[in-house]
N, CA, C and O atoms as a Tripos MOL2 file, in Angstrom:
@<TRIPOS>MOLECULE
protein
  200   199    50     0     0
PROTEIN
NO_CHARGES

@<TRIPOS>ATOM
      1 N           0.9250   -1.0650   -0.0470 N.3       1 MET1
      2 CA          0.1210   -0.1930    0.1680 C.3       1 MET1
      3 C           0.6260    1.2060    0.0500 C.2       1 MET1
      4 O           1.1090    1.5560    1.1270 O.2       1 MET1
      5 N           0.7000    2.2530   -0.9820 N.am      2 ASP2
      6 CA          0.8770    3.5720   -0.6480 C.3       2 ASP2
      7 C           1.0090    4.5180    0.4900 C.2       2 ASP2
      8 O          -0.0040    4.6940    1.1680 O.2       2 ASP2
      9 N           2.1030    5.1620    0.8090 N.am      3 LYS3
     10 CA          1.9740    5.8230    2.1360 C.3       3 LYS3
     11 C           1.1330    7.0160    1.8220 C.2       3 LYS3
     12 O           1.2610    7.6230    0.7590 O.2       3 LYS3
     13 N          -0.0420    7.4770    3.0830 N.am      4 PRO4
     14 CA         -0.3110    8.1860    2.7430 C.3       4 PRO4
     15 C           0.3080    9.4980    2.2720 C.2       4 PRO4
     16 O           1.5300    9.6410    2.3230 O.2       4 PRO4
     17 N          -0.6800   10.6820    1.7100 N.am      5 LEU5
     18 CA         -0.2290   11.7460    1.6410 C.3       5 LEU5
     19 C          -0.3500   12.6470    2.5270 C.2       5 LEU5
     20 O          -1.3360   12.5120    3.2510 O.2       5 LEU5
     21 N           0.4870   13.7570    2.7780 N.am      6 GLN6
     22 CA          0.6410   14.6880    4.2200 C.3       6 GLN6
     23 C          -0.0180   16.0550    2.5430 C.2       6 GLN6
     24 O           0.6160   16.5130    1.5920 O.2       6 GLN6
     25 N          -1.0660   16.1720    2.8500 N.am      7 ILE7
     26 CA         -1.6050   17.6460    2.2950 C.3       7 ILE7
     27 C          -2.4770   18.6810    3.3630 C.2       7 ILE7
     28 O          -2.6960   18.1780    4.4650 O.2       7 ILE7
     29 N          -2.9540   19.9630    3.1610 N.am      8 SER8
     30 CA         -3.1480   20.1970    4.0460 C.3       8 SER8
     31 C          -4.9020   20.1140    3.8290 C.2       8 SER8
     32 O          -5.3590   19.5370    2.8420 O.2       8 SER8
     33 N          -5.7920   20.7470    4.8520 N.am      9 MET9
     34 CA         -6.9950   21.3600    4.3440 C.3       9 MET9
     35 C          -6.9080   22.1950    3.1320 C.2       9 MET9
     36 O          -7.8970   22.3950    2.4270 O.2       9 MET9
     37 N          -5.9900   22.5820    2.9300 N.am     10 GLU10
     38 CA         -6.7160   23.8290    1.7810 C.3      10 GLU10
     39 C          -6.3900   23.2940    0.4110 C.2      10 GLU10
     40 O          -6.9550   23.7370   -0.5890 O.2      10 GLU10
     41 N          -5.5180   22.3830    0.3640 N.am     11 ASP11
     42 CA         -5.1700   21.9030   -0.6000 C.3      11 ASP11
     43 C          -6.2390   20.3510   -0.6450 C.2      11 ASP11
     44 O          -6.0070   19.6110   -1.6010 O.2      11 ASP11
     45 N          -7.0420   20.0240    0.0720 N.am     12 ALA12
     46 CA         -7.5330   19.1720   -0.1380 C.3      12 ALA12
     47 C          -8.9540   19.8600   -0.8850 C.2      12 ALA12
     48 O          -9.5140   19.7830   -1.9790 O.2      12 ALA12
     49 N          -9.1070   20.3990    0.0990 N.am     13 PHE13
     50 CA        -10.8530   21.1510   -0.6780 C.3      13 PHE13
     51 C         -10.1910   21.8110   -1.6130 C.2      13 PHE13
     52 O         -11.1640   22.1270   -2.2970 O.2      13 PHE13
     53 N          -9.0960   22.3550   -2.2820 N.am     14 THR14
     54 CA         -8.6830   22.8450   -3.6030 C.3      14 THR14
     55 C          -8.8860   21.9640   -4.4600 C.2      14 THR14
     56 O          -9.3590   22.3720   -5.5210 O.2      14 THR14
     57 N          -8.5650   20.1930   -4.3070 N.am     15 PHE15
     58 CA         -8.5740   19.1920   -5.1990 C.3      15 PHE15
     59 C         -10.0380   18.6320   -5.0550 C.2      15 PHE15
     60 O         -10.5220   17.8870   -5.9070 O.2      15 PHE15
     61 N         -10.5780   18.9520   -4.1560 N.am     16 ALA16
     62 CA        -11.8610   18.5080   -4.6000 C.3      16 ALA16
     63 C         -12.7730   19.2650   -5.3120 C.2      16 ALA16
     64 O         -13.4350   18.9120   -6.2870 O.2      16 ALA16
     65 N         -12.7520   20.5060   -4.6550 N.am     17 LYS17
     66 CA        -13.4200   21.6150   -6.0920 C.3      17 LYS17
     67 C         -12.6020   21.7080   -7.5190 C.2      17 LYS17
     68 O         -12.9530   22.5260   -8.3690 O.2      17 LYS17
     69 N         -11.5530   20.8690   -7.7170 N.am     18 ASN18
     70 CA        -11.7100   21.1110   -9.5080 C.3      18 ASN18
     71 C         -11.7700   19.7060   -9.7640 C.2      18 ASN18
     72 O         -11.4060   19.2840  -10.8610 O.2      18 ASN18
     73 N         -12.2140   18.8910   -8.8230 N.am     19 ILE19
     74 CA        -12.8570   17.4820   -9.6670 C.3      19 ILE19
     75 C         -14.3080   17.8030   -9.3380 C.2      19 ILE19
     76 O         -15.0460   17.1120  -10.0400 O.2      19 ILE19
     77 N         -14.7390   18.3230   -8.8090 N.am     20 GLN20
     78 CA        -16.0620   18.7040   -8.8240 C.3      20 GLN20
     79 C         -16.5080   19.8510   -9.8030 C.2      20 GLN20
     80 O         -17.6860   20.0500  -10.1030 O.2      20 GLN20
     81 N         -15.4230   20.5990  -10.2780 N.am     21 SER21
     82 CA        -15.9440   21.7120  -11.0320 C.3      21 SER21
     83 C         -15.6670   20.5830  -13.0870 C.2      21 SER21
     84 O         -15.8440   21.0490  -14.2120 O.2      21 SER21
     85 N         -15.3210   19.4730  -12.7800 N.am     22 GLN22
     86 CA        -14.8500   18.9020  -14.1310 C.3      22 GLN22
     87 C         -16.1350   17.6050  -14.1970 C.2      22 GLN22
     88 O         -16.5140   17.0760  -15.2420 O.2      22 GLN22
     89 N         -16.5720   17.3340  -13.0180 N.am     23 ASP23
     90 CA        -17.5140   16.0230  -12.8180 C.3      23 ASP23
     91 C         -18.5880   16.2160  -12.5690 C.2      23 ASP23
     92 O         -18.3230   16.9930  -11.6520 O.2      23 ASP23
     93 N         -19.6500   16.1930  -12.5750 N.am     24 ASP24
     94 CA        -20.8910   16.7570  -11.8210 C.3      24 ASP24
     95 C         -21.3350   15.4450  -10.7170 C.2      24 ASP24
     96 O         -21.8530   15.5240   -9.6030 O.2      24 ASP24
     97 N         -20.9900   14.4640  -11.3600 N.am     25 GLN25
     98 CA        -21.4140   13.2840  -10.3080 C.3      25 GLN25
     99 C         -20.5050   13.5170   -9.0970 C.2      25 GLN25
    100 O         -21.0760   13.0390   -8.1170 O.2      25 GLN25
    101 N         -19.2290   14.0980   -8.7310 N.am     26 TYR26
    102 CA        -18.9780   14.1670   -7.4920 C.3      26 TYR26
    103 C         -19.1580   15.8880   -6.9090 C.2      26 TYR26
    104 O         -18.5100   16.8990   -6.6350 O.2      26 TYR26
    105 N         -20.6120   15.3000   -6.9720 N.am     27 GLY27
    106 CA        -21.2380   17.0690   -6.3400 C.3      27 GLY27
    107 C         -20.8870   17.1910   -4.6240 C.2      27 GLY27
    108 O         -20.5400   18.3150   -4.2600 O.2      27 GLY27
    109 N         -20.9380   16.4070   -3.8530 N.am     28 TYR28
    110 CA        -20.4970   16.5830   -2.4920 C.3      28 TYR28
    111 C         -18.8150   15.7850   -1.8640 C.2      28 TYR28
    112 O         -18.3660   14.6550   -2.0590 O.2      28 TYR28
    113 N         -18.3780   16.7020   -1.2550 N.am     29 CYS29
    114 CA        -17.2990   15.7540   -0.5480 C.3      29 CYS29
    115 C         -17.6770   14.4790   -0.2350 C.2      29 CYS29
    116 O         -16.9440   13.5510   -0.5750 O.2      29 CYS29
    117 N         -18.5880   14.2950    0.2930 N.am     30 HIS30
    118 CA        -18.3160   12.3530    1.0860 C.3      30 HIS30
    119 C         -18.7600   11.7810   -0.1440 C.2      30 HIS30
    120 O         -18.1890   10.6910   -0.1690 O.2      30 HIS30
    121 N         -19.5030   11.8940   -1.2590 N.am     31 VAL31
    122 CA        -19.8350   11.0310   -2.3800 C.3      31 VAL31
    123 C         -18.5040   11.1740   -3.1110 C.2      31 VAL31
    124 O         -17.9460   10.1660   -3.5430 O.2      31 VAL31
    125 N         -17.8450   12.6810   -3.3040 N.am     32 LEU32
    126 CA        -16.2400   12.1780   -4.2810 C.3      32 LEU32
    127 C         -15.3520   11.2950   -3.0410 C.2      32 LEU32
    128 O         -14.5610   10.4480   -3.4580 O.2      32 LEU32
    129 N         -15.4540   11.4510   -1.8190 N.am     33 GLU33
    130 CA        -14.3760   10.2020   -1.1340 C.3      33 GLU33
    131 C         -14.9770    8.7090   -1.6550 C.2      33 GLU33
    132 O         -14.2170    7.9110   -2.2040 O.2      33 GLU33
    133 N         -16.5710    8.3660   -1.4110 N.am     34 HIS34
    134 CA        -16.6370    7.0780   -1.5190 C.3      34 HIS34
    135 C         -16.3290    6.5440   -3.0970 C.2      34 HIS34
    136 O         -15.9230    5.4130   -3.3620 O.2      34 HIS34
    137 N         -16.5720    7.4570   -3.9460 N.am     35 LYS35
    138 CA        -16.1650    7.4350   -5.5820 C.3      35 LYS35
    139 C         -14.5240    7.6130   -6.0090 C.2      35 LYS35
    140 O         -14.1170    7.4620   -7.1610 O.2      35 LYS35
    141 N         -13.8360    7.8950   -5.0730 N.am     36 LEU36
    142 CA        -12.0960    8.0150   -5.1930 C.3      36 LEU36
    143 C         -11.8130    6.6900   -4.2540 C.2      36 LEU36
    144 O         -11.1090    5.8450   -4.8060 O.2      36 LEU36
    145 N         -12.1490    6.4530   -3.2370 N.am     37 SER37
    146 CA        -12.0190    5.3600   -2.9250 C.3      37 SER37
    147 C         -12.3020    3.6630   -3.7980 C.2      37 SER37
    148 O         -11.5220    2.7320   -3.9950 O.2      37 SER37
    149 N         -13.6680    3.8380   -4.1290 N.am     38 ALA38
    150 CA        -13.8930    2.9310   -4.8930 C.3      38 ALA38
    151 C         -13.0660    2.2590   -5.9460 C.2      38 ALA38
    152 O         -12.7030    1.1360   -6.2980 O.2      38 ALA38
    153 N         -12.9480    3.6170   -6.2910 N.am     39 LYS39
    154 CA        -12.1360    3.4380   -7.9400 C.3      39 LYS39
    155 C         -10.3120    3.0120   -7.6530 C.2      39 LYS39
    156 O          -9.6840    2.3420   -8.4730 O.2      39 LYS39
    157 N          -9.6580    3.5780   -6.2860 N.am     40 GLU40
    158 CA         -8.7410    2.8020   -5.8100 C.3      40 GLU40
    159 C          -8.6030    1.3430   -5.8000 C.2      40 GLU40
    160 O          -7.8400    0.6080   -6.4270 O.2      40 GLU40
    161 N          -9.5890    1.0810   -4.8770 N.am     41 LEU41
    162 CA         -9.9800   -0.2360   -4.5410 C.3      41 LEU41
    163 C         -10.3590   -1.2030   -5.9680 C.2      41 LEU41
    164 O          -9.9800   -2.3510   -6.1970 O.2      41 LEU41
    165 N         -11.0470   -0.5030   -6.6390 N.am     42 ASN42
    166 CA        -10.9410   -1.7680   -8.3050 C.3      42 ASN42
    167 C          -9.5800   -1.4190   -8.6620 C.2      42 ASN42
    168 O          -9.4210   -1.9560   -9.7580 O.2      42 ASN42
    169 N          -8.8560   -1.0110   -8.4470 N.am     43 LYS43
    170 CA         -7.2440   -0.8730   -9.0130 C.3      43 LYS43
    171 C          -6.6590   -2.1580   -8.0100 C.2      43 LYS43
    172 O          -6.2260   -3.2000   -8.5010 O.2      43 LYS43
    173 N          -6.7030   -1.9750   -6.9540 N.am     44 ASP44
    174 CA         -6.1090   -3.5520   -6.9140 C.3      44 ASP44
    175 C          -6.5750   -4.7010   -7.0500 C.2      44 ASP44
    176 O          -5.8360   -5.6600   -7.2720 O.2      44 ASP44
    177 N          -7.8310   -4.8040   -6.9460 N.am     45 ILE45
    178 CA         -8.2650   -6.0170   -7.3920 C.3      45 ILE45
    179 C          -7.9750   -6.2550   -8.5540 C.2      45 ILE45
    180 O          -7.6170   -7.4180   -8.7360 O.2      45 ILE45
    181 N          -7.9850   -5.5280   -9.5420 N.am     46 GLN46
    182 CA         -7.4620   -5.6100  -10.6050 C.3      46 GLN46
    183 C          -6.1170   -6.3910  -10.6680 C.2      46 GLN46
    184 O          -5.9940   -7.4900  -11.2090 O.2      46 GLN46
    185 N          -5.2250   -5.7660  -10.1160 N.am     47 ASN47
    186 CA         -4.1230   -5.8840  -10.0900 C.3      47 ASN47
    187 C          -3.5840   -7.1320   -9.1110 C.2      47 ASN47
    188 O          -2.3760   -7.3400   -8.9940 O.2      47 ASN47
    189 N          -4.6820   -8.0230   -8.3520 N.am     48 GLY48
    190 CA         -4.8860   -9.0730   -7.8970 C.3      48 GLY48
    191 C          -4.2650   -8.4950   -6.4140 C.2      48 GLY48
    192 O          -3.6110   -9.3870   -5.8750 O.2      48 GLY48
    193 N          -4.2910   -7.5660   -5.8240 N.am     49 LYS49
    194 CA         -3.2020   -7.0470   -4.3640 C.3      49 LYS49
    195 C          -4.4170   -7.1530   -3.2570 C.2      49 LYS49
    196 O          -4.2100   -6.6290   -2.1630 O.2      49 LYS49
    197 N          -5.6960   -7.8210   -3.4990 N.am     50 ILE50
    198 CA         -6.6080   -7.6760   -2.4730 C.3      50 ILE50
    199 C          -6.6610   -9.6370   -2.9400 C.2      50 ILE50
    200 O          -7.4130  -10.3970   -2.3290 O.2      50 ILE50
@<TRIPOS>BOND
     1     1     2 1
     2     2     3 1
     3     3     4 2
     4     3     5 am
     5     5     6 1
     6     6     7 1
     7     7     8 2
     8     7     9 am
     9     9    10 1
    10    10    11 1
    11    11    12 2
    12    11    13 am
    13    13    14 1
    14    14    15 1
    15    15    16 2
    16    15    17 am
    17    17    18 1
    18    18    19 1
    19    19    20 2
    20    19    21 am
    21    21    22 1
    22    22    23 1
    23    23    24 2
    24    23    25 am
    25    25    26 1
    26    26    27 1
    27    27    28 2
    28    27    29 am
    29    29    30 1
    30    30    31 1
    31    31    32 2
    32    31    33 am
    33    33    34 1
    34    34    35 1
    35    35    36 2
    36    35    37 am
    37    37    38 1
    38    38    39 1
    39    39    40 2
    40    39    41 am
    41    41    42 1
    42    42    43 1
    43    43    44 2
    44    43    45 am
    45    45    46 1
    46    46    47 1
    47    47    48 2
    48    47    49 am
    49    49    50 1
    50    50    51 1
    51    51    52 2
    52    51    53 am
    53    53    54 1
    54    54    55 1
    55    55    56 2
    56    55    57 am
    57    57    58 1
    58    58    59 1
    59    59    60 2
    60    59    61 am
    61    61    62 1
    62    62    63 1
    63    63    64 2
    64    63    65 am
    65    65    66 1
    66    66    67 1
    67    67    68 2
    68    67    69 am
    69    69    70 1
    70    70    71 1
    71    71    72 2
    72    71    73 am
    73    73    74 1
    74    74    75 1
    75    75    76 2
    76    75    77 am
    77    77    78 1
    78    78    79 1
    79    79    80 2
    80    79    81 am
    81    81    82 1
    82    82    83 1
    83    83    84 2
    84    83    85 am
    85    85    86 1
    86    86    87 1
    87    87    88 2
    88    87    89 am
    89    89    90 1
    90    90    91 1
    91    91    92 2
    92    91    93 am
    93    93    94 1
    94    94    95 1
    95    95    96 2
    96    95    97 am
    97    97    98 1
    98    98    99 1
    99    99   100 2
   100    99   101 am
   101   101   102 1
   102   102   103 1
   103   103   104 2
   104   103   105 am
   105   105   106 1
   106   106   107 1
   107   107   108 2
   108   107   109 am
   109   109   110 1
   110   110   111 1
   111   111   112 2
   112   111   113 am
   113   113   114 1
   114   114   115 1
   115   115   116 2
   116   115   117 am
   117   117   118 1
   118   118   119 1
   119   119   120 2
   120   119   121 am
   121   121   122 1
   122   122   123 1
   123   123   124 2
   124   123   125 am
   125   125   126 1
   126   126   127 1
   127   127   128 2
   128   127   129 am
   129   129   130 1
   130   130   131 1
   131   131   132 2
   132   131   133 am
   133   133   134 1
   134   134   135 1
   135   135   136 2
   136   135   137 am
   137   137   138 1
   138   138   139 1
   139   139   140 2
   140   139   141 am
   141   141   142 1
   142   142   143 1
   143   143   144 2
   144   143   145 am
   145   145   146 1
   146   146   147 1
   147   147   148 2
   148   147   149 am
   149   149   150 1
   150   150   151 1
   151   151   152 2
   152   151   153 am
   153   153   154 1
   154   154   155 1
   155   155   156 2
   156   155   157 am
   157   157   158 1
   158   158   159 1
   159   159   160 2
   160   159   161 am
   161   161   162 1
   162   162   163 1
   163   163   164 2
   164   163   165 am
   165   165   166 1
   166   166   167 1
   167   167   168 2
   168   167   169 am
   169   169   170 1
   170   170   171 1
   171   171   172 2
   172   171   173 am
   173   173   174 1
   174   174   175 1
   175   175   176 2
   176   175   177 am
   177   177   178 1
   178   178   179 1
   179   179   180 2
   180   179   181 am
   181   181   182 1
   182   182   183 1
   183   183   184 2
   184   183   185 am
   185   185   186 1
   186   186   187 1
   187   187   188 2
   188   187   189 am
   189   189   190 1
   190   190   191 1
   191   191   192 2
   192   191   193 am
   193   193   194 1
   194   194   195 1
   195   195   196 2
   196   195   197 am
   197   197   198 1
   198   198   199 1
   199   199   200 2
@<TRIPOS>SUBSTRUCTURE
     1 MET1         2 RESIDUE 1 A MET
     2 ASP2         6 RESIDUE 1 A ASP
     3 LYS3        10 RESIDUE 1 A LYS
     4 PRO4        14 RESIDUE 1 A PRO
     5 LEU5        18 RESIDUE 1 A LEU
     6 GLN6        22 RESIDUE 1 A GLN
     7 ILE7        26 RESIDUE 1 A ILE
     8 SER8        30 RESIDUE 1 A SER
     9 MET9        34 RESIDUE 1 A MET
    10 GLU10       38 RESIDUE 1 A GLU
    11 ASP11       42 RESIDUE 1 A ASP
    12 ALA12       46 RESIDUE 1 A ALA
    13 PHE13       50 RESIDUE 1 A PHE
    14 THR14       54 RESIDUE 1 A THR
    15 PHE15       58 RESIDUE 1 A PHE
    16 ALA16       62 RESIDUE 1 A ALA
    17 LYS17       66 RESIDUE 1 A LYS
    18 ASN18       70 RESIDUE 1 A ASN
    19 ILE19       74 RESIDUE 1 A ILE
    20 GLN20       78 RESIDUE 1 A GLN
    21 SER21       82 RESIDUE 1 A SER
    22 GLN22       86 RESIDUE 1 A GLN
    23 ASP23       90 RESIDUE 1 A ASP
    24 ASP24       94 RESIDUE 1 A ASP
    25 GLN25       98 RESIDUE 1 A GLN
    26 TYR26      102 RESIDUE 1 A TYR
    27 GLY27      106 RESIDUE 1 A GLY
    28 TYR28      110 RESIDUE 1 A TYR
    29 CYS29      114 RESIDUE 1 A CYS
    30 HIS30      118 RESIDUE 1 A HIS
    31 VAL31      122 RESIDUE 1 A VAL
    32 LEU32      126 RESIDUE 1 A LEU
    33 GLU33      130 RESIDUE 1 A GLU
    34 HIS34      134 RESIDUE 1 A HIS
    35 LYS35      138 RESIDUE 1 A LYS
    36 LEU36      142 RESIDUE 1 A LEU
    37 SER37      146 RESIDUE 1 A SER
    38 ALA38      150 RESIDUE 1 A ALA
    39 LYS39      154 RESIDUE 1 A LYS
    40 GLU40      158 RESIDUE 1 A GLU
    41 LEU41      162 RESIDUE 1 A LEU
    42 ASN42      166 RESIDUE 1 A ASN
    43 LYS43      170 RESIDUE 1 A LYS
    44 ASP44      174 RESIDUE 1 A ASP
    45 ILE45      178 RESIDUE 1 A ILE
    46 GLN46      182 RESIDUE 1 A GLN
    47 ASN47      186 RESIDUE 1 A ASN
    48 GLY48      190 RESIDUE 1 A GLY
    49 LYS49      194 RESIDUE 1 A LYS
    50 ILE50      198 RESIDUE 1 A ILE
């Protein structure tokens, strides 16, 4: 597993805002977190890591 990134809350909100401006399916931060974690989990499953 990759080491978690250490980013500021300001950077985290900027990141979320950028994604939300590009894809309206990520309307809320909570939904954004679920969708991003599901994509990461799917990568691990496809690579046989889980």
